[in-house]
PDB file as gemmi writes it, atoms N, CA and C in Angstrom:
CRYST1    1.000    1.000    1.000  90.00  90.00  90.00 P 1                      
ATOM      1  N   MET A   1     -38.601  24.715   8.540  1.00  0.00           N  
ATOM      2  CA  MET A   1     -39.288  26.213   9.955  1.00  0.00           C  
ATOM      3  C   MET A   1     -40.944  25.742   9.301  1.00  0.00           C  
ATOM      4  N   ASP A   2     -42.172  26.040   9.861  1.00  0.00           N  
ATOM      5  CA  ASP A   2     -43.469  26.224   9.845  1.00  0.00           C  
ATOM      6  C   ASP A   2     -44.284  27.971  10.143  1.00  0.00           C  
ATOM      7  N   THR A   3     -43.508  28.266   9.253  1.00  0.00           N  
ATOM      8  CA  THR A   3     -43.681  29.472   8.849  1.00  0.00           C  
ATOM      9  C   THR A   3     -44.358  29.917   7.481  1.00  0.00           C  
ATOM     10  N   PRO A   4     -44.746  30.688   7.482  1.00  0.00           N  
ATOM     11  CA  PRO A   4     -45.329  31.226   5.503  1.00  0.00           C  
ATOM     12  C   PRO A   4     -43.732  31.797   5.145  1.00  0.00           C  
ATOM     13  N   PHE A   5     -43.074  32.091   5.581  1.00  0.00           N  
ATOM     14  CA  PHE A   5     -42.034  32.718   4.690  1.00  0.00           C  
ATOM     15  C   PHE A   5     -40.965  31.241   4.736  1.00  0.00           C  
ATOM     16  N   TRP A   6     -40.808  30.070   5.577  1.00  0.00           N  
ATOM     17  CA  TRP A   6     -39.848  29.244   5.273  1.00  0.00           C  
ATOM     18  C   TRP A   6     -41.075  28.239   4.305  1.00  0.00           C  
ATOM     19  N   LYS A   7     -42.147  27.715   4.254  1.00  0.00           N  
ATOM     20  CA  LYS A   7     -42.397  27.343   3.149  1.00  0.00           C  
ATOM     21  C   LYS A   7     -42.692  27.184   2.041  1.00  0.00           C  
ATOM     22  N   ALA A   8     -42.490  28.951   2.013  1.00  0.00           N  
ATOM     23  CA  ALA A   8     -42.421  29.525   0.674  1.00  0.00           C  
ATOM     24  C   ALA A   8     -41.175  28.908  -0.577  1.00  0.00           C  
ATOM     25  N   LEU A   9     -40.467  28.360   0.516  1.00  0.00           N  
ATOM     26  CA  LEU A   9     -39.223  27.987  -0.027  1.00  0.00           C  
ATOM     27  C   LEU A   9     -38.573  26.747  -0.563  1.00  0.00           C  
ATOM     28  N   THR A  10     -38.231  26.361  -1.756  1.00  0.00           N  
ATOM     29  CA  THR A  10     -37.492  25.390  -1.979  1.00  0.00           C  
ATOM     30  C   THR A  10     -36.486  24.370  -0.618  1.00  0.00           C  
ATOM     31  N   ARG A  11     -36.659  23.280  -1.061  1.00  0.00           N  
ATOM     32  CA  ARG A  11     -35.437  22.723  -0.271  1.00  0.00           C  
ATOM     33  C   ARG A  11     -34.458  23.574  -0.093  1.00  0.00           C  
ATOM     34  N   PRO A  12     -33.641  23.236  -1.511  1.00  0.00           N  
ATOM     35  CA  PRO A  12     -31.993  23.694  -1.198  1.00  0.00           C  
ATOM     36  C   PRO A  12     -32.504  25.401  -1.037  1.00  0.00           C  
ATOM     37  N   GLU A  13     -33.460  26.563  -1.435  1.00  0.00           N  
ATOM     38  CA  GLU A  13     -33.515  27.514  -1.411  1.00  0.00           C  
ATOM     39  C   GLU A  13     -33.752  27.344   0.142  1.00  0.00           C  
ATOM     40  N   PHE A  14     -34.094  26.473   0.784  1.00  0.00           N  
ATOM     41  CA  PHE A  14     -34.453  26.844   2.431  1.00  0.00           C  
ATOM     42  C   PHE A  14     -33.032  26.262   3.541  1.00  0.00           C  
ATOM     43  N   GLU A  15     -32.246  24.997   2.764  1.00  0.00           N  
ATOM     44  CA  GLU A  15     -31.008  24.892   3.587  1.00  0.00           C  
ATOM     45  C   GLU A  15     -29.805  26.275   2.918  1.00  0.00           C  
ATOM     46  N   ALA A  16     -29.456  26.639   1.664  1.00  0.00           N  
ATOM     47  CA  ALA A  16     -29.096  27.912   1.433  1.00  0.00           C  
ATOM     48  C   ALA A  16     -29.082  29.103   2.295  1.00  0.00           C  
ATOM     49  N   ALA A  17     -30.799  29.283   2.710  1.00  0.00           N  
ATOM     50  CA  ALA A  17     -30.976  30.773   3.955  1.00  0.00           C  
ATOM     51  C   ALA A  17     -30.708  29.902   5.161  1.00  0.00           C  
ATOM     52  N   GLU A  18     -31.079  28.567   5.523  1.00  0.00           N  
ATOM     53  CA  GLU A  18     -30.821  28.704   6.990  1.00  0.00           C  
ATOM     54  C   GLU A  18     -29.263  28.702   6.964  1.00  0.00           C  
ATOM     55  N   ARG A  19     -28.137  28.409   6.024  1.00  0.00           N  
ATOM     56  CA  ARG A  19     -26.598  28.381   6.630  1.00  0.00           C  
ATOM     57  C   ARG A  19     -26.341  29.861   6.780  1.00  0.00           C  
ATOM     58  N   GLU A  20     -26.850  30.283   5.722  1.00  0.00           N  
ATOM     59  CA  GLU A  20     -26.593  31.825   5.844  1.00  0.00           C  
ATOM     60  C   GLU A  20     -27.206  32.451   7.112  1.00  0.00           C  
ATOM     61  N   PHE A  21     -28.396  32.674   7.359  1.00  0.00           N  
ATOM     62  CA  PHE A  21     -28.677  33.436   8.528  1.00  0.00           C  
ATOM     63  C   PHE A  21     -28.278  32.645   9.702  1.00  0.00           C  
ATOM     64  N   THR A  22     -28.021  31.192   9.930  1.00  0.00           N  
ATOM     65  CA  THR A  22     -27.272  30.409  10.969  1.00  0.00           C  
ATOM     66  C   THR A  22     -25.634  31.100  10.889  1.00  0.00           C  
ATOM     67  N   GLY A  23     -25.240  31.103  10.250  1.00  0.00           N  
ATOM     68  CA  GLY A  23     -23.875  31.586   9.630  1.00  0.00           C  
ATOM     69  C   GLY A  23     -24.214  33.348  10.628  1.00  0.00           C  
ATOM     70  N   ALA A  24     -24.792  33.894  10.909  1.00  0.00           N  
ATOM     71  CA  ALA A  24     -24.266  35.319  11.357  1.00  0.00           C  
ATOM     72  C   ALA A  24     -25.076  35.739  12.884  1.00  0.00           C  
ATOM     73  N   MET A  25     -25.545  34.279  12.738  1.00  0.00           N  
ATOM     74  CA  MET A  25     -25.701  34.001  14.549  1.00  0.00           C  
ATOM     75  C   MET A  25     -25.152  33.138  15.956  1.00  0.00           C  
ATOM     76  N   PRO A  26     -24.373  34.144  16.515  1.00  0.00           N  
ATOM     77  CA  PRO A  26     -24.020  33.880  17.415  1.00  0.00           C  
ATOM     78  C   PRO A  26     -24.434  32.207  18.261  1.00  0.00           C  
ATOM     79  N   LEU A  27     -25.532  31.925  18.687  1.00  0.00           N  
ATOM     80  CA  LEU A  27     -26.531  30.731  18.525  1.00  0.00           C  
ATOM     81  C   LEU A  27     -26.040  29.642  17.477  1.00  0.00           C  
ATOM     82  N   GLY A  28     -26.121  30.119  16.557  1.00  0.00           N  
ATOM     83  CA  GLY A  28     -26.161  28.980  15.180  1.00  0.00           C  
ATOM     84  C   GLY A  28     -26.992  28.506  15.299  1.00  0.00           C  
ATOM     85  N   ARG A  29     -28.077  29.001  15.105  1.00  0.00           N  
ATOM     86  CA  ARG A  29     -29.449  27.773  15.015  1.00  0.00           C  
ATOM     87  C   ARG A  29     -30.511  28.801  14.637  1.00  0.00           C  
ATOM     88  N   LEU A  30     -31.696  28.691  14.271  1.00  0.00           N  
ATOM     89  CA  LEU A  30     -32.475  29.137  13.706  1.00  0.00           C  
ATOM     90  C   LEU A  30     -33.376  29.584  14.934  1.00  0.00           C  
ATOM     91  N   GLY A  31     -34.129  30.500  15.042  1.00  0.00           N  
ATOM     92  CA  GLY A  31     -34.675  30.683  16.482  1.00  0.00           C  
ATOM     93  C   GLY A  31     -36.383  29.652  16.350  1.00  0.00           C  
ATOM     94  N   THR A  32     -37.645  29.150  17.504  1.00  0.00           N  
ATOM     95  CA  THR A  32     -38.519  28.313  17.224  1.00  0.00           C  
ATOM     96  C   THR A  32     -39.382  29.498  17.213  1.00  0.00           C  
ATOM     97  N   VAL A  33     -40.679  29.157  16.418  1.00  0.00           N  
ATOM     98  CA  VAL A  33     -41.679  30.069  17.217  1.00  0.00           C  
ATOM     99  C   VAL A  33     -41.862  30.156  18.584  1.00  0.00           C  
ATOM    100  N   GLU A  34     -42.084  28.931  18.987  1.00  0.00           N  
ATOM    101  CA  GLU A  34     -42.549  29.370  20.533  1.00  0.00           C  
ATOM    102  C   GLU A  34     -41.482  30.076  21.337  1.00  0.00           C  
ATOM    103  N   GLU A  35     -39.924  30.551  20.549  1.00  0.00           N  
ATOM    104  CA  GLU A  35     -38.851  31.040  22.228  1.00  0.00           C  
ATOM    105  C   GLU A  35     -39.634  32.656  21.325  1.00  0.00           C  
ATOM    106  N   ALA A  36     -39.686  32.515  20.392  1.00  0.00           N  
ATOM    107  CA  ALA A  36     -40.114  34.221  20.067  1.00  0.00           C  
ATOM    108  C   ALA A  36     -41.368  34.619  20.326  1.00  0.00           C  
ATOM    109  N   ALA A  37     -42.530  33.740  20.712  1.00  0.00           N  
ATOM    110  CA  ALA A  37     -43.633  34.006  20.916  1.00  0.00           C  
ATOM    111  C   ALA A  37     -43.734  34.126  22.377  1.00  0.00           C  
ATOM    112  N   SER A  38     -42.855  33.615  23.423  1.00  0.00           N  
ATOM    113  CA  SER A  38     -42.586  33.301  24.676  1.00  0.00           C  
ATOM    114  C   SER A  38     -41.943  34.847  25.186  1.00  0.00           C  
ATOM    115  N   SER A  39     -41.413  34.676  24.427  1.00  0.00           N  
ATOM    116  CA  SER A  39     -40.562  36.481  24.394  1.00  0.00           C  
ATOM    117  C   SER A  39     -41.679  37.336  24.212  1.00  0.00           C  
ATOM    118  N   TYR A  40     -42.462  38.003  23.657  1.00  0.00           N  
ATOM    119  CA  TYR A  40     -43.546  38.254  23.481  1.00  0.00           C  
ATOM    120  C   TYR A  40     -44.026  38.708  24.811  1.00  0.00           C  
ATOM    121  N   ILE A  41     -44.984  37.354  24.708  1.00  0.00           N  
ATOM    122  CA  ILE A  41     -46.231  37.334  26.234  1.00  0.00           C  
ATOM    123  C   ILE A  41     -45.379  37.955  27.201  1.00  0.00           C  
ATOM    124  N   HIS A  42     -43.984  37.536  27.574  1.00  0.00           N  
ATOM    125  CA  HIS A  42     -43.451  38.144  28.984  1.00  0.00           C  
ATOM    126  C   HIS A  42     -43.849  39.170  29.009  1.00  0.00           C  
ATOM    127  N   LEU A  43     -43.491  40.557  27.629  1.00  0.00           N  
ATOM    128  CA  LEU A  43     -43.578  41.763  27.616  1.00  0.00           C  
ATOM    129  C   LEU A  43     -45.077  42.042  27.869  1.00  0.00           C  
ATOM    130  N   MET A  44     -46.022  41.695  27.200  1.00  0.00           N  
ATOM    131  CA  MET A  44     -47.928  41.770  27.344  1.00  0.00           C  
ATOM    132  C   MET A  44     -48.313  41.136  28.581  1.00  0.00           C  
ATOM    133  N   GLU A  45     -47.814  39.912  29.726  1.00  0.00           N  
ATOM    134  CA  GLU A  45     -48.119  39.928  30.913  1.00  0.00           C  
ATOM    135  C   GLU A  45     -47.499  40.494  32.347  1.00  0.00           C  
ATOM    136  N   ASN A  46     -46.311  40.826  31.660  1.00  0.00           N  
ATOM    137  CA  ASN A  46     -45.620  41.901  32.748  1.00  0.00           C  
ATOM    138  C   ASN A  46     -46.275  43.086  33.134  1.00  0.00           C  
ATOM    139  N   GLY A  47     -46.577  43.739  33.905  1.00  0.00           N  
ATOM    140  CA  GLY A  47     -47.892  45.202  34.405  1.00  0.00           C  
ATOM    141  C   GLY A  47     -46.380  45.804  34.413  1.00  0.00           C  
ATOM    142  N   PHE A  48     -44.797  45.933  34.635  1.00  0.00           N  
ATOM    143  CA  PHE A  48     -43.540  46.391  35.042  1.00  0.00           C  
ATOM    144  C   PHE A  48     -43.020  47.026  34.472  1.00  0.00           C  
ATOM    145  N   ILE A  49     -43.263  46.200  33.009  1.00  0.00           N  
ATOM    146  CA  ILE A  49     -42.284  46.901  31.399  1.00  0.00           C  
ATOM    147  C   ILE A  49     -43.288  47.451  30.985  1.00  0.00           C  
ATOM    148  N   THR A  50     -42.966  48.541  30.058  1.00  0.00           N  
ATOM    149  CA  THR A  50     -43.141  49.468  29.142  1.00  0.00           C  
ATOM    150  C   THR A  50     -42.270  49.845  28.318  1.00  0.00           C  
ATOM    151  N   GLY A  51     -43.108  50.545  27.171  1.00  0.00           N  
ATOM    152  CA  GLY A  51     -42.113  50.986  26.076  1.00  0.00           C  
ATOM    153  C   GLY A  51     -40.829  50.459  25.703  1.00  0.00           C  
ATOM    154  N   GLN A  52     -40.510  48.702  25.945  1.00  0.00           N  
ATOM    155  CA  GLN A  52     -39.333  48.563  25.558  1.00  0.00           C  
ATOM    156  C   GLN A  52     -39.397  47.613  24.173  1.00  0.00           C  
ATOM    157  N   VAL A  53     -38.340  47.647  23.317  1.00  0.00           N  
ATOM    158  CA  VAL A  53     -38.651  47.111  22.498  1.00  0.00           C  
ATOM    159  C   VAL A  53     -36.887  45.839  22.193  1.00  0.00           C  
ATOM    160  N   LEU A  54     -37.879  44.378  22.561  1.00  0.00           N  
ATOM    161  CA  LEU A  54     -37.322  43.222  22.199  1.00  0.00           C  
ATOM    162  C   LEU A  54     -36.822  43.022  21.254  1.00  0.00           C  
ATOM    163  N   ALA A  55     -35.461  42.662  21.471  1.00  0.00           N  
ATOM    164  CA  ALA A  55     -34.879  41.564  19.991  1.00  0.00           C  
ATOM    165  C   ALA A  55     -34.867  40.720  20.263  1.00  0.00           C  
ATOM    166  N   VAL A  56     -35.599  39.489  19.731  1.00  0.00           N  
ATOM    167  CA  VAL A  56     -35.333  38.171  19.678  1.00  0.00           C  
ATOM    168  C   VAL A  56     -34.946  38.150  18.635  1.00  0.00           C  
ATOM    169  N   ASP A  57     -33.258  37.364  18.397  1.00  0.00           N  
ATOM    170  CA  ASP A  57     -32.530  37.725  17.462  1.00  0.00           C  
ATOM    171  C   ASP A  57     -31.304  36.427  17.127  1.00  0.00           C  
ATOM    172  N   GLY A  58     -31.583  35.784  18.538  1.00  0.00           N  
ATOM    173  CA  GLY A  58     -30.132  34.393  18.642  1.00  0.00           C  
ATOM    174  C   GLY A  58     -29.386  35.065  18.513  1.00  0.00           C  
ATOM    175  N   GLY A  59     -28.834  36.689  18.945  1.00  0.00           N  
ATOM    176  CA  GLY A  59     -27.883  37.671  19.443  1.00  0.00           C  
ATOM    177  C   GLY A  59     -27.256  38.254  18.465  1.00  0.00           C  
ATOM    178  N   VAL A  60     -27.993  38.005  17.350  1.00  0.00           N  
ATOM    179  CA  VAL A  60     -27.377  39.359  15.972  1.00  0.00           C  
ATOM    180  C   VAL A  60     -26.784  40.072  15.913  1.00  0.00           C  
ATOM    181  N   MET A  61     -27.620  40.872  17.078  1.00  0.00           N  
ATOM    182  CA  MET A  61     -27.764  42.698  17.507  1.00  0.00           C  
ATOM    183  C   MET A  61     -25.826  42.465  18.201  1.00  0.00           C  
ATOM    184  N   PHE A  62     -25.614  41.297  19.022  1.00  0.00           N  
ATOM    185  CA  PHE A  62     -23.907  41.326  19.189  1.00  0.00           C  
ATOM    186  C   PHE A  62     -23.063  41.723  18.210  1.00  0.00           C  
ATOM    187  N   THR A  63     -23.541  41.336  17.194  1.00  0.00           N  
ATOM    188  CA  THR A  63     -22.355  41.356  16.210  1.00  0.00           C  
ATOM    189  C   THR A  63     -22.251  42.399  15.452  1.00  0.00           C  
ATOM    190  N   LYS A  64     -22.912  42.955  15.597  1.00  0.00           N  
ATOM    191  CA  LYS A  64     -23.615  44.123  14.948  1.00  0.00           C  
ATOM    192  C   LYS A  64     -22.370  45.631  15.673  1.00  0.00           C  
TER     193      LYS A  64                                                      
END                                                                             
């Protein structure tokens, strides 16, 4: 992944973390920066949506 969090990891650390994260996600994959950003941009651009918290988590909250 192209973020400071992931770039700080070694390749084996990244692969272990990716397996752990994706194993807990119903979608079975990590989200992209573009997917997260587009969700929040939608909230900012839509003048009728107010006071919402949007979980962009690949469905993790469904497993709780």
